[in-house]
C-alpha positions in Angstrom: -15.5 10.7 -6.9 -12.2 12.3 -8.0 -9.1 12.4 -5.8 -8.5 16.0 -4.9 -4.7 15.4 -5.0 -5.0 14.9 -8.8 -5.4 18.7 -9.3 -2.9 21.4 -9.7 -3.7 24.7 -8.0 -4.8 26.2 -11.3 -7.1 23.3 -12.0 -8.6 23.6 -8.6 -9.1 27.3 -9.0 -10.9 26.8 -12.4 -13.1 24.1 -10.8 -14.1 26.4 -7.9 -15.0 29.2 -10.3 -17.2 26.7 -12.3 -19.0 26.0 -9.0 -19.5 29.6 -8.1 -16.7 29.8 -5.5 -13.8 32.2 -5.4 -10.6 31.0 -7.0 -8.4 32.1 -4.1 -9.8 29.2 -2.1 -7.5 27.0 -4.2 -4.6 28.7 -2.4 -6.2 27.9 1.0 -6.8 24.3 0.0 -3.3 23.8 -1.2 -1.9 25.2 2.0 -4.0 22.8 4.1 -3.2 19.8 2.0 0.5 20.3 1.4 1.9 22.7 4.1 -0.2 21.5 7.0 -0.8 18.0 5.6 -4.4 18.1 6.8 -6.6 15.6 4.8 -10.0 16.2 6.4 -12.1 18.9 4.8 -14.0 19.5 8.0 -10.7 20.5 9.8 -9.9 23.3 7.2 -11.1 26.1 9.5 -10.8 29.0 7.1 -13.2 27.4 4.6 -16.9 28.1 4.9 -19.3 25.3 5.7 -20.8 25.5 2.2 -17.3 25.2 0.6 -16.5 22.1 2.7 -19.8 20.6 1.8 -19.2 21.2 -1.9 -15.7 19.7 -1.7 -16.9 16.6 0.2 -19.6 16.0 -2.4 -17.2 16.1 -5.4 -13.8 15.0 -4.0 -12.2 12.3 -1.9 -8.7 12.1 -0.5 -7.3 8.9 -1.9 -4.0 8.4 0.0 -1.9 5.2 -0.3 -2.0 2.3 2.1 1.3 1.1 3.5 2.0 -2.6 2.9 5.6 -2.8 3.9 8.4 -0.6 5.1 12.1 -1.5 5.1 14.8 0.6 6.7 18.5 0.2 5.8 21.3 0.6 8.2 22.4 3.7 6.2 19.0 5.4 6.8 17.5 4.5 3.4 13.7 3.7 3.7 11.8 1.7 1.1 8.0 1.9 1.2 5.7 -0.5 -0.5 2.2 1.0 -1.0 -1.1 -0.4 -2.2 -3.4 1.8 -4.3 -7.2 2.0 -3.9 -7.6 -0.7 -6.5 -5.2 -3.1 -4.8 -2.0 -2.5 -6.9 1.5 -2.3 -5.5 4.1 0.4 -6.0 7.4 1.4 -4.4 8.9 4.6 -3.1 12.4 5.2 -1.7 13.5 7.9 0.8 17.3 8.5 0.9 19.5 10.4 3.4 22.3 12.6 2.1 24.7 15.2 3.4 22.5 17.9 1.9 19.2 16.5 3.2 16.5 14.0 2.1 15.6 13.0 -1.4 12.7 10.8 -2.5 12.5 8.5 -5.5 8.9 8.3 -6.7 7.2 5.8 -9.0 5.2 6.9 -12.0 3.6 3.7 -13.3 2.3 0.4 -11.9 4.8 -1.9 -13.6 6.9 -1.1 -16.6 6.9 -2.0 -20.3 10.3 -0.8 -21.2 11.9 -4.3 -20.7 15.4 -3.3 -19.5 17.1 -6.6 -19.1 18.8 -5.7 -15.8 15.9 -4.1 -14.0 13.4 -5.6 -11.5 10.8 -3.0 -12.4 10.0 -4.8 -15.7 9.6 -8.2 -14.1 5.9 -7.3 -13.8 4.5 -5.6 -16.8 2.7 -2.2 -16.7 -0.8 -2.4 -15.4 -1.6 1.3 -15.5 -0.3 4.8 -15.2 -0.4 6.4 -11.8 -2.4 9.6 -11.5 -0.6 12.8 -10.4 -2.3 12.5 -7.0 -0.9 9.0 -6.5 2.6 10.2 -7.3 2.1 13.1 -4.9 0.7 10.8 -2.2 4.0 8.9 -2.1 5.8 12.1 -1.2 3.2 13.1 1.3 3.4 9.8 3.2 7.2 10.0 3.4 7.1 13.7 4.4 4.6 12.9 7.2 7.2 10.4 8.5 9.8 13.1 8.5 7.5 15.6 10.2 7.9 13.6 13.4 11.5 14.7 13.5 10.9 18.2 11.9 12.8 17.3 8.8 11.9 18.0 5.2 12.3 16.4 1.8 14.4 18.7 -0.3 14.9 16.8 -3.6 12.8 14.6 -5.8 13.7 12.2 -8.5 11.0 10.6 -10.7 13.1 7.5 -11.2 11.2 4.6 -9.6 9.1 2.0 -11.3 7.9 3.0 -14.8 8.9 5.4 -17.6 7.9 9.0 -16.7 7.5 10.2 -20.3 5.1 7.3 -20.9 2.9 9.0 -18.4 3.8 12.6 -19.4 0.8 14.7 -18.4 0.4 13.1 -14.9 4.1 13.5 -14.2 4.1 17.1 -15.2 1.0 17.8 -13.1 2.8 16.2 -10.2 5.8 18.5 -10.8 3.5 21.5 -10.8 1.9 20.4 -7.5 5.1 19.8 -5.5 6.8 22.9 -7.0 3.9 25.2 -6.1 4.7 27.8 -3.4 1.3 27.2 -1.9 2.1 23.5 -1.8 5.3 21.8 -0.9 7.4 24.5 -2.5 10.2 22.2 -3.7 12.3 24.1 -6.2 12.3 23.0 -9.8 16.1 22.7 -9.8 15.7 20.1 -7.0 13.5 18.0 -9.1 14.8 15.4 -11.7 12.9 13.4 -14.2 14.7 10.3 -15.5 13.8 8.8 -18.9 15.1 5.7 -20.7 15.0 7.7 -23.9 11.5 8.4 -25.2 12.4 10.9 -27.9 8.9 12.5 -28.3 8.8 13.0 -24.5 12.3 14.6 -24.5 11.3 17.0 -27.2 8.0 17.9 -25.6 9.8 18.4 -22.2 12.4 20.5 -24.0 9.7 22.9 -25.2 8.4 23.3 -21.7 11.6 25.2 -20.8 11.3 24.5 -17.1 14.1 24.5 -14.6 13.4 20.8 -13.8 16.5 18.6 -14.4 16.5 15.9 -17.1 18.4 12.6 -16.6 18.9 9.9 -19.2 19.3 6.2 -18.4 22.0 5.3 -20.9 23.8 2.2 -19.6 25.4 1.4 -23.0 27.7 3.6 -25.2 26.9 1.9 -28.5 23.7 0.7 -30.1 24.5 -3.0 -29.9 25.2 -3.0 -26.2 22.4 -0.6 -25.4 19.9 -2.6 -27.3 21.0 -5.7 -25.5 20.4 -4.0 -22.1 17.5 -1.7 -23.1 15.1 -2.8 -25.9 13.8 0.8 -26.2 17.1 1.5 -28.1 15.7 -0.5 -31.0 12.9 2.1 -31.3 15.0 5.1 -30.6 18.7 4.3 -31.5 21.5 6.5 -30.1 21.6 8.7 -33.1 17.9 9.8 -32.5 18.3 9.9 -28.8 21.4 12.2 -29.0 19.7 14.4 -31.5 16.8 14.9 -29.1 19.2 15.7 -26.3 21.0 18.3 -28.4 17.6 19.9 -29.1 17.0 19.9 -25.3 20.3 21.6 -24.7 19.5 24.2 -27.4 16.3 25.1 -25.6 17.4 24.9 -22.0 20.3 26.3 -20.1 20.5 23.2 -18.0 23.1 20.4 -17.6 22.1 16.9 -18.6 22.7 13.9 -16.4 23.6 10.5 -18.0 22.9 7.6 -15.7 25.2 4.6 -16.3 24.8 1.4 -14.3 28.0 -0.6 -14.1 27.4 -4.3 -14.7 30.3 -6.8 -14.3 31.7 -7.9 -17.6 28.9 -6.3 -19.7 29.4 -2.5 -19.9 32.2 -1.8 -17.4 35.4 -2.1 -19.5 37.8 0.7 -20.4 36.8 0.6 -24.0 33.2 1.3 -22.9 34.4 4.3 -20.9 36.2 5.6 -24.1 33.0 5.0 -26.2 31.0 6.9 -23.6 33.4 9.8 -23.5 33.3 10.0 -27.3 29.5 9.9 -27.4 28.9 12.9 -25.0 32.2 14.9 -25.1 30.6 17.9 -26.8 27.6 18.1 -24.5 26.9 20.1 -21.3 26.5 16.9 -19.3 27.9 14.7 -16.6 27.8 11.0 -15.9 26.4 9.4 -12.8 28.0 6.0 -12.4 25.8 3.6 -10.5 27.0 0.3 -9.0 24.5 -2.3 -10.0 22.0 -3.6 -7.4 21.8 -7.4 -8.3 18.4 -8.8 -9.1 18.1 -12.6 -8.7 15.9 -13.1 -11.7 18.3 -11.2 -14.0 21.7 -12.9 -13.5 23.8 -9.8 -13.8 26.5 -8.9 -11.2 27.8 -5.6 -9.8 31.1 -4.4 -11.1 34.1 -4.9 -8.8 35.3 -1.9 -6.9 38.5 -1.9 -9.1 36.5 -1.9 -12.3 34.2 0.9 -11.0 37.2 3.1 -10.1 39.0 2.3 -13.4 35.9 3.4 -15.4 35.6 6.5 -13.3 39.3 7.4 -13.7 39.1 6.9 -17.4 36.2 9.3 -17.8 38.0 11.9 -15.6 41.1 11.5 -17.8 38.9 12.1 -20.8 37.7 15.3 -19.2 34.2 14.0 -18.6 32.5 15.2 -15.5 31.3 12.2 -13.5 30.5 10.9 -10.1 30.4 7.4 -8.6 27.2 7.0 -6.7 27.5 6.0 -3.1 25.7 2.7 -2.6 22.6 3.0 -0.4 20.1 0.4 0.8 22.3 -2.6 0.0 20.9 -4.5 3.0 17.3 -4.2 1.9 15.4 -4.8 -1.4 17.2 -1.9 -2.9 16.7 -2.3 -6.6 13.7 -0.6 -8.2 10.7 -3.0 -8.2 12.5 -5.7 -6.1 10.3 -5.5 -3.1 7.1 -5.2 -5.2 8.1 -8.3 -7.2 8.8 -10.3 -4.1 5.4 -9.4 -2.6 3.6 -10.1 -5.8 5.2 -13.5 -6.0 4.3 -14.3 -2.5 0.8 -12.7 -2.7 1.1 -11.7 1.0 -0.3 -8.2 0.9 -4.0 -8.7 1.5 -4.2 -6.4 4.5 
């Protein structure tokens, strides 16, 4: 049977019509699933007995099983989940001055091969369905329900490349943005890509209010290819052309993510190259102190190097922020907890 969480409200309405039901029942279903977070069809009191029976014959509710949960002293929570077929994925819930944000995973493993990243230690096994991406958010939200708090922001920035799983990611966005569902505003949702040009162009044509972030990490082709093999397929000239196309189609500001790695990409000359690369774009740079991964050998830039890089960008009139470090006392890097569990094979429960 299919997981009902894999359906947008429009897809559910079409399915109901095909089965001689009224399409408005999709609204009721969404409200039960996402507003009340009720996952038992029998408990959905405003649905008829016949409708409940029809749903139970065709759908199941495949939620995720919690394998591990780490809580940092700063309030960051990392969840390790197991899917119905026994695969592992990570989700991170973060606390901010403005509320709670969640970083969700879009694939089991990753084939992008970024040399600094724990996500790629274990190669891609499969895409996540839209329902499996939604389920990450639902689990974390049910945790917050205990204290009457709410997730306000979403970043699709966990394990995997979102534009390598485009349709499922966009269905996920539709579900969480839906007013009958979780009702999280499009401007509070960010999709991060390592630079899949076809995906960027396709996303540009959607003309949504969802934010786009680019994992850049290198201001020239040689350095970026060293850190991110995807740059060999889509060099900076092609990537930047696709981003200018995005800006021509959308009245949205771009985010460039730039991880600062000691002695690799954190020098003043790199800041100058970055400023030259993006100076004519409606964009800002999110500078991210590196979370070291044992298997990779890279180190985090010193505080002085971080501030010098930040100051140089500001002097060059580039809007930028230096991200506050979170979760440093747990397995904070994307894919780190999953890789540790996979190595130890201690997740049989």
